[in-house]
C-alpha positions as CSV (number, residue, x, y, z in Angstrom):
1,X,86.4,45.0,138.8
2,X,86.9,48.0,141.1
3,X,85.1,48.4,144.0
4,X,83.2,51.5,145.0
5,X,84.7,52.0,148.7
6,X,81.3,54.6,149.1
7,X,79.1,52.0,148.6
8,X,80.6,48.5,150.0
9,X,79.1,47.6,153.2
10,X,81.3,48.3,156.4
11,X,81.0,45.2,158.8
12,X,81.7,46.2,162.3
13,X,84.2,43.1,163.2
14,X,85.2,42.5,160.1
15,X,83.4,40.4,157.2
16,X,81.4,37.6,158.6
17,X,82.4,34.0,158.1
18,X,80.2,31.9,156.0
19,X,79.7,28.4,156.1
20,X,77.4,25.8,154.6
21,X,76.2,22.6,156.2
22,X,74.9,20.0,154.2
23,X,72.1,17.7,155.9
24,X,71.8,14.3,153.7
25,X,69.3,12.4,155.8
26,X,65.6,12.7,156.1
27,X,63.8,15.5,157.6
28,X,62.2,14.2,160.5
29,X,62.0,17.7,162.3
30,X,58.4,18.4,161.4
31,X,57.5,15.2,162.5
32,X,58.9,15.4,166.0
33,X,57.4,19.1,166.4
34,X,53.7,17.8,165.6
35,X,54.3,15.0,168.2
36,X,55.3,17.6,170.6
37,X,52.0,19.5,169.9
38,X,49.8,17.0,169.8
39,X,51.2,15.8,173.4
40,X,51.1,19.5,174.9
41,X,47.3,19.6,173.9
42,X,46.6,16.4,175.3
43,X,48.5,17.2,178.6
44,X,47.0,20.5,178.7
45,X,50.4,22.4,178.6
46,X,52.0,24.7,176.3
47,X,54.3,23.3,173.4
48,X,57.8,23.6,173.5
49,X,57.7,25.8,170.8
50,X,55.1,28.5,172.0
51,X,53.9,31.1,169.8
52,X,55.7,33.3,171.7
53,X,59.1,31.7,170.3
54,X,57.8,32.2,167.0
55,X,57.6,36.0,167.6
56,X,60.9,36.1,169.1
57,X,62.6,34.6,166.0
58,X,60.4,36.9,163.9
59,X,61.6,39.7,166.0
60,X,65.5,38.9,165.6
61,X,64.9,38.3,161.7
62,X,63.5,41.4,161.6
63,X,66.5,42.8,163.3
64,X,68.8,41.4,161.1
65,X,67.1,43.1,158.0
66,X,67.1,46.2,159.6
67,X,70.5,46.0,160.7
68,X,71.8,45.5,157.0
69,X,69.2,47.7,155.8
70,X,70.7,50.7,157.9
71,X,74.2,49.4,158.3
72,X,74.2,49.5,162.0
73,X,73.7,46.8,165.0
74,X,70.2,46.9,166.0
75,X,68.8,45.8,169.5
76,X,66.0,43.3,169.9
77,X,64.4,46.1,172.0
78,X,63.9,48.4,169.2
79,X,62.2,45.8,167.4
80,X,58.2,46.2,168.3
81,X,55.3,43.9,166.8
82,X,54.6,46.2,164.1
83,X,58.4,45.6,162.6
84,X,58.1,42.1,162.9
85,X,55.7,42.5,159.6
86,X,57.1,45.1,157.5
């Protein structure tokens, strides 16, 4: 199979390495997160994983998708609230 160099993605810094991690144990992360969330409510404080953290994670994901779409590096400062939901 021939590769069309005009349509092949260009990776700045080379092709990324891929690693697959398999975790065979039980997933207790949601249980721990729920305990932390309810403790924060009881203690009148912000939880360790706040809404702001979720927004920033989604901004990073939006930047990754935009970077792949436009085949260029994307700064998080380019991603505004309306781009997170695109």
